[in-house]
C-alpha positions in Angstrom: -47.9 -27.0 -31.0 -49.0 -23.4 -31.9 -52.6 -22.8 -31.3 -54.2 -20.3 -33.5 -57.7 -19.4 -34.9 -58.4 -18.3 -38.6 -61.2 -16.5 -40.3 -61.6 -15.0 -43.9 -63.1 -11.5 -44.2 -65.7 -10.7 -46.8 -63.1 -9.1 -49.1 -60.9 -12.3 -49.0 -58.3 -11.2 -46.4 -57.3 -14.3 -44.4 -56.9 -13.4 -40.8 -54.9 -15.6 -38.3 -54.6 -15.0 -34.4 -52.4 -16.6 -31.9 -52.6 -15.5 -28.3 -49.5 -15.3 -26.2 -50.0 -13.6 -22.8 -46.4 -13.9 -21.9 -45.6 -10.7 -23.7 -47.2 -7.1 -23.3 -46.6 -6.8 -27.1 -48.4 -7.8 -30.3 -47.2 -8.4 -33.8 -49.1 -7.3 -36.8 -47.8 -9.2 -39.8 -49.2 -8.7 -43.3 -47.9 -11.2 -46.0 -48.5 -10.7 -49.6 -48.6 -13.5 -52.1 -46.3 -11.4 -54.5 -42.7 -11.8 -54.9 -40.0 -11.6 -57.7 -41.4 -14.7 -59.5 -44.6 -12.7 -60.1 -42.9 -10.1 -62.2 -42.6 -9.8 -66.0 -39.2 -10.7 -67.4 -39.1 -7.1 -69.0 -39.8 -5.4 -65.7 -38.2 -7.1 -62.8 -37.4 -5.7 -59.4 -41.0 -4.4 -58.8 -41.8 -6.4 -55.8 -38.5 -5.1 -54.1 -39.4 -1.5 -55.4 -42.8 -1.7 -53.7 -41.1 -2.8 -50.4 -39.5 0.8 -50.5 -42.3 2.7 -52.0 -44.9 1.6 -49.3 -42.7 3.0 -46.7 -42.7 6.5 -48.1 -46.4 6.9 -47.2 -49.9 5.8 -48.1 -53.0 7.6 -49.0 -53.6 9.0 -45.6 -50.4 8.4 -43.9 -47.5 10.7 -44.9 -44.9 8.8 -42.8 -44.9 5.4 -41.5 -42.1 5.5 -39.0 -43.2 8.5 -36.8 -46.6 7.0 -35.6 -45.0 3.7 -34.9 -42.3 5.1 -32.9 -44.5 7.2 -31.1 -46.6 4.4 -30.0 -43.6 2.5 -28.8 -43.4 0.1 -31.8 -40.8 -1.0 -34.5 -41.5 -2.0 -38.2 -39.8 -3.5 -41.0 -40.4 -5.6 -44.2 -38.5 -8.1 -46.6 -39.1 -9.3 -50.1 -38.3 -12.8 -51.5 -38.8 -14.6 -54.8 -42.2 -15.7 -53.4 -43.6 -13.3 -51.0 -43.5 -9.7 -49.5 -43.8 -9.5 -45.8 -44.5 -6.4 -43.8 -44.4 -6.5 -39.8 -45.0 -4.2 -36.8 -44.3 -5.0 -33.2 -46.0 -2.6 -30.8 -47.4 -2.5 -27.1 -50.8 -4.5 -27.2 -52.7 -1.6 -26.1 -51.6 0.3 -29.2 -52.4 -2.3 -31.8 -54.8 -0.1 -33.7 -52.0 2.2 -34.7 -50.5 -0.8 -36.4 -53.7 -2.0 -37.9 -54.4 1.6 -39.3 -51.1 1.9 -40.9 -51.1 -1.5 -42.5 -54.7 -1.2 -43.7 -53.9 2.1 -45.3 -50.7 0.5 -46.8 -53.0 -2.1 -48.3 -55.4 0.6 -49.5 -52.6 2.0 -51.6 -49.3 4.0 -51.5 -49.1 7.8 -52.1 -48.4 7.6 -55.8 -46.4 10.8 -56.6 -43.9 11.5 -59.1 -41.4 12.7 -56.6 -41.8 9.6 -54.3 -41.3 7.2 -57.1 -38.2 9.1 -58.4 -36.7 9.0 -55.0 -37.3 5.4 -54.5 -36.1 4.5 -57.9 -32.9 6.1 -57.3 -32.6 4.4 -53.9 -33.2 1.0 -55.3 -30.9 1.4 -58.3 -28.1 2.7 -55.9 -28.7 -0.4 -53.8 -28.6 -2.6 -57.0 -25.2 -1.0 -57.9 -23.7 -1.1 -54.4 -24.8 -4.7 -53.5 -24.7 -6.4 -56.8 -22.5 -4.7 -59.3 -19.7 -3.1 -57.1 -19.5 -5.6 -54.1 -17.2 -8.6 -54.3 -19.3 -11.7 -55.5 -22.3 -9.4 -55.6 -23.5 -10.7 -59.0 -23.3 -14.4 -57.9 -26.9 -14.9 -57.7 -27.5 -13.2 -60.9 -25.1 -15.5 -62.7 -26.1 -18.7 -60.8 -29.8 -18.3 -61.3 -29.5 -17.4 -65.0 -27.3 -20.4 -65.5 -29.7 -22.7 -63.6 -33.0 -21.5 -64.8 -34.2 -21.0 -68.5 -38.0 -20.7 -68.1 -39.1 -20.2 -64.5 -38.9 -16.7 -63.0 -36.5 -17.8 -60.3 -34.1 -17.0 -63.1 -33.6 -13.6 -61.5 -33.1 -12.5 -57.8 -35.4 -10.3 -55.8 -33.4 -7.0 -56.7 -34.3 -7.7 -60.3 -32.5 -8.7 -63.5 -30.9 -5.4 -64.4 -31.3 -1.9 -63.0 -32.7 -0.5 -66.2 -36.0 -2.3 -65.4 -36.5 0.1 -62.5 -35.0 3.0 -64.2 -37.5 2.7 -67.2 -40.5 1.9 -65.0 -43.4 4.3 -65.7 -46.0 5.5 -63.0 -48.8 3.6 -64.9 -46.8 0.3 -64.8 -46.1 0.9 -61.1 -49.7 1.4 -60.3 -50.8 -1.4 -62.5 -48.4 -3.7 -60.6 -49.7 -2.6 -57.2 -53.5 -2.9 -57.9 -53.1 -6.5 -59.3 -51.0 -7.9 -56.6 -51.4 -6.1 -53.3 -54.9 -6.9 -52.3 -56.9 -8.3 -49.2 -57.7 -11.3 -51.4 -54.0 -11.9 -52.0 -52.8 -11.6 -48.5 -52.6 -12.9 -45.0 -52.9 -10.9 -41.8 -51.5 -12.5 -38.8 -51.8 -11.0 -35.2 -49.9 -12.7 -32.3 -49.1 -11.7 -28.9 -51.1 -10.4 -25.9 -54.6 -10.2 -27.4 -57.5 -12.4 -27.5 -58.7 -13.8 -30.8 -62.3 -12.4 -30.6 -61.0 -8.8 -30.1 -58.3 -9.2 -32.8 -61.0 -10.4 -35.3 -63.1 -7.5 -34.5 -60.3 -5.0 -35.0 -59.2 -6.8 -38.2 -62.8 -6.4 -39.6 -63.0 -2.7 -38.4 -59.8 -1.8 -40.2 -59.5 -4.1 -43.4 -63.0 -5.2 -44.4 -63.9 -2.1 -46.4 -60.8 -2.4 -48.6 -62.1 -3.8 -51.9 -61.1 -7.1 -53.5 -58.9 -6.7 -56.5 -58.3 -8.6 -59.7 -55.1 -10.7 -59.1 -53.2 -11.1 -62.4 -50.3 -13.2 -61.4 -48.4 -14.5 -64.6 -48.7 -18.2 -65.4 -45.6 -19.5 -63.9 -44.4 -22.3 -66.1 -42.3 -25.3 -64.5 -38.5 -25.3 -65.3 -38.0 -28.2 -67.9 -36.0 -31.2 -66.5 -32.2 -30.3 -66.9 -30.4 -33.1 -68.8 -27.0 -31.5 -69.6 -24.6 -30.2 -67.0 -23.9 -26.4 -67.5 -20.7 -24.5 -66.5 -19.6 -20.8 -66.8 -16.4 -19.1 -65.7 -16.1 -15.4 -64.8 -13.0 -13.4 -63.7 -13.7 -10.5 -61.2 -11.9 -8.3 -58.7 -12.5 -10.6 -55.8 -10.0 -11.7 -53.1 -10.1 -15.5 -53.6 -11.3 -18.0 -56.1 -14.6 -19.3 -55.4 -17.2 -21.9 -57.1 -20.9 -22.4 -56.6 -22.3 -25.7 -57.7 -26.2 -25.9 -57.9 -28.4 -28.8 -58.5 -32.2 -28.6 -59.0 -34.3 -30.0 -56.2 -37.9 -30.4 -55.0 -40.4 -27.8 -54.0 -40.8 -26.5 -50.3 -43.8 -28.8 -49.6 -42.5 -32.0 -51.2 -41.4 -34.6 -48.7 -38.0 -34.8 -50.5 -37.4 -31.2 -49.2 -37.0 -32.3 -45.6 -34.4 -35.1 -46.6 -32.5 -32.5 -48.8 -32.5 -30.1 -45.9 -31.2 -32.6 -43.4 -28.7 -33.6 -46.0 -27.2 -30.0 -46.3 -26.9 -30.0 -42.5 -25.0 -33.3 -42.5 -22.7 -32.0 -45.1 -22.2 -28.3 -43.7 -24.3 -27.7 -40.6 -21.6 -26.8 -37.9 -18.0 -27.6 -37.0 -18.5 -31.4 -36.9 -20.2 -31.6 -40.4 -18.6 -33.6 -43.1 -17.3 -30.7 -45.1 -16.0 -28.8 -42.2 -14.2 -31.8 -40.8 -12.8 -33.2 -44.0 -12.2 -30.4 -46.4 -11.9 -27.4 -44.2 -10.2 -28.4 -41.1 -8.8 -31.8 -42.7 -7.4 -31.2 -46.0 -7.4 -27.4 -45.5 -8.9 -26.7 -49.1 -11.2 -23.8 -48.2 -11.2 -20.7 -46.0 -15.0 -21.1 -46.0 -17.3 -23.8 -47.5 -21.1 -24.3 -47.3 -23.9 -26.5 -48.4 -27.3 -25.0 -48.4 -30.9 -24.8 -50.0 -32.0 -21.7 -51.7 -35.3 -22.4 -49.9 -38.0 -21.1 -52.4 -41.6 -22.2 -52.4 -41.3 -23.8 -55.9 -38.6 -26.3 -56.8 -35.2 -24.6 -55.8 -31.6 -25.2 -55.7 -29.3 -27.3 -53.7 -26.0 -25.4 -53.6 -22.4 -26.2 -52.6 -19.9 -23.5 -52.5 -16.2 -23.0 -51.3 -13.6 -20.2 -51.1 -10.3 -21.7 -52.0 -7.3 -21.5 -49.7 -4.2 -19.8 -51.2 -1.9 -22.3 -52.9 -4.6 -25.0 -53.3 -5.5 -26.0 -56.9 -9.0 -24.6 -57.8 -10.1 -27.9 -59.9 -8.7 -30.1 -57.2 -10.7 -28.4 -54.5 -13.9 -28.2 -56.5 -13.8 -31.8 -57.3 -13.1 -32.8 -53.6 -16.3 -30.9 -52.7 -18.4 -32.5 -55.4 -17.1 -35.9 -54.5 -17.8 -35.3 -50.8 -21.4 -34.3 -51.6 -21.9 -37.1 -54.0 -20.8 -39.7 -51.4 -24.2 -39.3 -49.7 -25.9 -40.8 -53.0 -23.6 -43.8 -52.9 -23.8 -44.9 -49.3 -26.1 -44.5 -46.4 -25.4 -41.9 -43.5 -25.2 -43.2 -40.1 -28.1 -43.2 -37.7 -26.2 -41.1 -35.4 -25.5 -38.5 -38.0 -29.2 -38.4 -38.8 -30.3 -38.1 -35.3 -27.8 -35.2 -34.7 -29.2 -33.0 -37.5 -32.7 -33.8 -36.7 -32.2 -32.7 -33.1 -30.7 -29.6 -34.4 -33.5 -28.8 -36.7 -36.0 -29.5 -34.0 -34.3 -27.2 -31.5 -34.3 -24.5 -34.1 -38.0 -24.9 -34.6 -38.6 -24.7 -30.9 -36.4 -21.6 -30.6 -38.4 -20.0 -33.5 -41.6 -20.6 -31.9 -40.6 -18.6 -28.7 -40.9 -15.2 -30.1 -44.4 -13.8 -30.9 -43.1 -12.0 -34.0 -41.3 -15.1 -35.4 -44.6 -17.1 -34.9 -46.5 -14.3 -36.9 -44.1 -14.7 -39.8 -44.2 -18.5 -39.8 -47.8 -18.7 -39.8 -48.2 -16.2 -42.5 -45.5 -18.0 -44.6 -47.2 -21.3 -44.3 -50.7 -20.0 -45.0 -49.3 -18.6 -48.2 -47.7 -21.9 -48.9 -51.0 -23.7 -48.4 -52.2 -23.9 -44.8 -50.8 -22.3 -41.5 -51.4 -25.7 -39.8 -48.4 -26.9 -41.8 -46.4 -25.1 -39.0 -47.3 -27.8 -36.6 -46.2 -30.7 -38.9 -42.7 -29.8 -39.6 -41.1 -31.6 -36.6 -42.8 -34.9 -37.6 -41.9 -34.6 -41.3 -38.1 -34.1 -40.3 -38.3 -37.0 -37.8 -39.8 -39.3 -40.4 -36.8 -39.0 -42.8 -34.6 -42.2 -42.7 -31.0 -42.7 -44.0 -32.5 -44.4 -47.2 -34.6 -41.3 -47.9 -31.6 -39.2 -47.8 -29.6 -41.5 -50.0 -32.5 -41.7 -52.4 -32.9 -37.9 -52.6 -29.1 -37.2 -52.9 -29.0 -39.5 -55.8 -32.0 -37.8 -57.4 -30.6 -34.3 -57.0 -27.0 -35.1 -57.7 -27.6 -36.9 -60.9 -25.6 -36.3 -64.0 -27.1 -33.6 -66.2 -28.6 -31.7 -63.2 -25.6 -29.7 -62.2 -24.9 -26.0 -62.8 -21.3 -24.7 -62.0 -20.2 -21.2 -61.6 -16.5 -20.6 -61.4 -15.9 -17.3 -59.8 -12.2 -16.5 -60.2 -10.0 -13.6 -59.1 -8.3 -11.4 -61.5 -5.2 -11.6 -59.3 -4.5 -15.0 -60.5 
């Protein structure tokens, strides 16, 4: 059980504090309710661009790294389809350095033509290196575009095409920031060696004067029910043939998510999982194989993938994987299989609750999802899943008409 206290400042910023005196450090974590799904389809990649832009400097801070390093801290950030998260770990007696930096970041970046051009080039180069020139780099562009026709999960965090960032004007960049990055669209979590009353006072000191802003998140339409299987084949300069099969599944907070998550572990969670035992080590069909969830807040994807062993027929291997996955919709898993993966998930949760930074990021993510207290309900929700729940969820996910297949073939063949 993670104990925490929560308040909301006058400008709408939610502040959560968890005290952990076992460490001399604190984590200052700011999570914004803005990700790739909040972008316009003609201007994608903006959330990821801002992850870069806000490290260049803010209105009163020319450089973020130097003051943090001088105070004995470290910092980083990440962007997903759902959120943007910034975090700093720093000795507790230097916490105000972190709060000063994050409050100025929230107040606004230093919008200069030079800064935008530099980061524009960095992001475009990252797009090209990771997604256009790297083997299998465009997988998620292809698979998301195949699987989604309406919902903005159609594109990955990096963006749909690099030209969207290339063409972005300063006016568009400023507009995106001031309508998304705001105290009333964010959660500040402070964890570590600090008492809650002191943390709340400091949060008010550094953040309370930042004005609320008008949040203009696009109306996100739900993805229509898929009723026809889809399949595409591409040929690329990659070492081995690979496939990705994706089925639509529930949202993160739906009870079915927990059954689907456990199902993915039963199929591919470790050396004794079904896919590893039967298809990788047993039939030797794959050099690598995996079953996993995309894990977004809104309805995401349940994905099976495999890199085909040399000499193995592609269609035979793909069919074997799909049949292995679909077996779980036809018959109950054993209580022993279920208990094993439940124990594993519980152990991972306990491990994640050891570190003060991990707790900060989790508390922020659950607060954005709906309520930080959800962090203390996860173990019970996983424990409540039964073999019949998994069979029902598998049958619903793996139904005919809900399947999206990307055949990613090597040009060497």
